[in-house]
N, C-alpha and C positions, 0 to 999 in steps of 0.2 A: 818682748823684745822692743827696745827703743827704735824709733824710725824717724827718718827725715825725708822730706821731699826735695829732690834736686831738679832745678830748672836751669837749662843751659842754653847759651847762644852758641849753637853747634856749627855755625857757619865758618868758624876759624879753627885751623889746625891746633894752634896753641891752647885754645880753650878746650878742645876735645882731649888733648893730652892731659890737661889739668883735671878735667872731669874724671878720667880714668884713675889718675893718682888719688883724687879725693874719694872716689868710691872704694878703692882698695884700703885707704887709710881708715875710713869709717867702718868698713867691714872688720878690720883688725881690732877695733875697739868695741865691737859688738852691736853696731847699728845696722838695721835694715835700711837700704837706700831705695826709695821709690822714684820712678822716672817714667815719663810717657813713652810708649812704644816708638814713636817717631824720633824722639830725641835719643833714645837708647840705640836705635839703628845708626844714627849719625855719629854718636860717640864711639860706637864699636868699630866703625869704618870697615864694614864688611865682615867683621868677626862676630862674636857673641859675648854679651855681658851676662854671665850666668849668676852673678852675685847681686842682682838687683831684682826688685819686684816691678813688673810692668803693669801699670794701672792707667786708666784714661779718665778724663773729665774730673768732676768734683771728687770722685772716689780716690784720686791720686793724693789729695791733701788730707782727706779725712783721717783722723787718728794719728797724723804725724806730729812730731814734737815741734818742728819748725820747717820753713822752706829755705833751703840754701840756694842762692842765685849766683851763677857764674856768668857775668856779662856786664853790660852797661845799664843805664837807667831804663831803656826800652825793655830789656829782659826782666828787670825788676818789676816794672808795671804789669807785664804779662803774668808774672808770678803772683802779683798782688790780687789778681782776679780769682785765683784759687785760694790763696791764704785768707783773704777777707771772708769768704764764705765759710771756710773751715774754722776760722777763729784761731789761727796759728800765727806766730810771729815770722817775719821775714828777716833774713840775714844775707846781705849782698856782698859779694867779693868783686871789687871794681876791676873790670877788664875793658871798660869803655874809654871814652876820651876824658870826661870830667867826673861823672859818677857821684853826684851829690847824694843819691839815695843809698849807695853802698856804704857799709859801716866798717869794712876792712879791706886791705890791699892784699895782692897775691903773695907778697913776701911774708905776710903774717898768717898764711893759711894754716900751717901746722899748729901754731899757737891758738888759732881760732878753733880748730878741732878739739884741742885740749880743753878750751874754755867751755865748749858745748858738752863734752863728756862730763865735766865737773859741775855743770850747771852754773858756771861763773859768768853770767852776763846780765845786763839790765834789759828790761823791756820798756820801750817808750811808745806811748800811744799817740797816734796822729789822726786828727779828724779828717773826714772826707766830705765831699759835696754830694747832695742829692739834687738831681735835675729833672724837672717835669716840663713837658711841652704840650700845650693844648691849642686847638684850633676850633673856634666857635663853640667853646665849652667842652669839646671832646678831647680826651687824652690821646695823643698821637705818638708820644715817645717818653720813655722814662729811663734814666741811667744814673751813674755815679762817677765820681772822679777823685783820685788821690792828689793829683797835681793841679789840673785845671779843666774847666769846661769852657770851650770857646765857641762863640757863634761867629760864623764867617760867611762872606758873600759867596754864592755859587755861580754868579755871573761876573766874569772878569771885567766886562765892559762897563759895569755900573757900580756905583757905591751902594752899600747896604744901609738903608735908612732905618734907624732904630730909636725907640723911646725907652729910656731907662728910669725905673722907679726903685726906691729903697724903702722898705717897710710901708708899702702902699702909698708912698708920697712921690709924685712926679719929680724927677731930678734933672735929667738931661735928654736932649733930642739932637741927633746929628747923623750925617752920612759918614760911613767908615768902611774899612776893609773887614772890621770885625770888632768884637768885644770879648775880653777874656776875664773869666771869674776864676780866681786861684786861691788855693790854701797857702799857708806859710810854707808847707813842704814844697809846694810847686812854685814858690816865688823866685827860685833860681833857675826855672825852666823857661817855658814859652813866655810867661808874663815878663820875665827879666829881659828877654830879647827884644821886646817892644817898649821898653822904658819903665817897667814897673819896679817898685822898690824891693830890696832884699829884706825879708822878714825872718827873724830867728824862729826855728820850728816850734819852740815852746810857747810862742805868742799865739793867743787865741784871737783870730781875726780872719776876715775874708778880704780879698783884693778884687777890685774892679778896675780893669786896665783897658782903655780904648786902643784899638789898633789902627793907626793911620786915620784918625778922625779928622774930618773936614769941619773943624769947629774952633772957635776962639778959646774955649775951655776944653782941654783934652787931657787933663792931668789924671794920673792914677789915683784911686781912692782906696782907703782902708776903712772897712766898716766893721761893726760889731759881729762877733761870731754867731749870734742868734738872730741876725737880721735876715730879711728875705729880699733878694735882688730879683727884680722882674725886668725882662727885656722883651719888647714887642717889635716885630718886624712890620713897620708901618707903611713901607713902600708897596703900592698896589701891584707892581710887577717885579718885585725884588725878592726872589726866594733865597734861602740861606741853607747852611748846614751846621748842625751841632756836632762837635767833636769832643769826646771825653778821653783825656789823657793821650790824645793822638792815636788811639787804638780802636775806638768804636764811634761810628758816625751815624747820624740820622738826618734825612732831608727835612727841611723846614719850609713849608709853603708860605707865601705872603700872608700876613695877618696872624702868624703864630705868636703865642705868648709863652715865654719861658720863665719858670720860677727856679731860682737857685738858692739853696739853703743848706744849712748844716745837716748832715746825715746822722741818724742815731747809731749807725754802724761805723766802727773805726777800723783802722789798720794798725797793727803793732809791729814794731821794728826791734829786733834783738841787737844789743850793743855790747859785744864782748870786750871792746877796747874803746871805752868812751873818750872822745876827744871834744873839747869845747868847739862850738860851731864857728866862733871867730877864727880859731886856729885852722879849721878845715877850709874856711873861706879864703884865708891867705894862701894856703897850699894849692887849692883847686884853681884859683884865678891868678895865682902868682902875683899877689898884691905887694907893692913896695911897703916895707915896714921900717926902712931907714931913710933918714933925711938925705936928699940929694945934695944938700949944701955942705954938710960936714960929716956925713956918714954915720952919725950917731943914731942909735936905735930910738925910735919914737914909741916903742911899746913898753 
């Protein structure tokens, strides 16, 4: 039997209704639906979902054809933790505010199910970041990120002083609120909110974006995908915190060195209705594509 993993933002009644509809639709076409017990209980709203398989942890994703995600980008990133390990693609249905990671909208859900049944979708590979943190040569943290790895100050009263190197060459030193290392996939997320550039997802590069840097030069940088970015917390009394995709955090004592580089493990995204990124950008940010002077299209 073919199976899919369902990951749901079950805090909203409309999403719970949609999840029940989707489970019934997938069962009709012969799919087993796998879901965590906690999410199943929320979706059932006091009833019982007898047509799903309740599995926990990494076993939930293992052997599934793909992970279907109902929610926004936060739910998608949560699902990515399971899908990346299991090596299955993610397909997000946007029910959030912007939803850059989602590949389909709720009004196209039935067409999306049909595309899954027929195997009519593209699979796009996105690279991820590998992050290691050491203190006095000892490993203190190791993690990964699909969107971004951010180093932030943990003491609100003080700036975080950092020294930044690229490919073992010293580059910058400044006080700041933090530094963000992002993938092209994450260029529309946290990095964008602090002034980073938008990068097309198929561009292979890493972004380095200072956050509120107290420096004359505080421009975002785009570096090669195979580069190594090193960030050292040089302030003697300035601890920080590492956050990966806004979901997993690690305390960083003063003197910590972080190395951010391309991970060998990728995340794949299923695209049943491929739309050019530029078109999605216009729709998500409601960008003006007509001249305000004469109303003529500029596209």
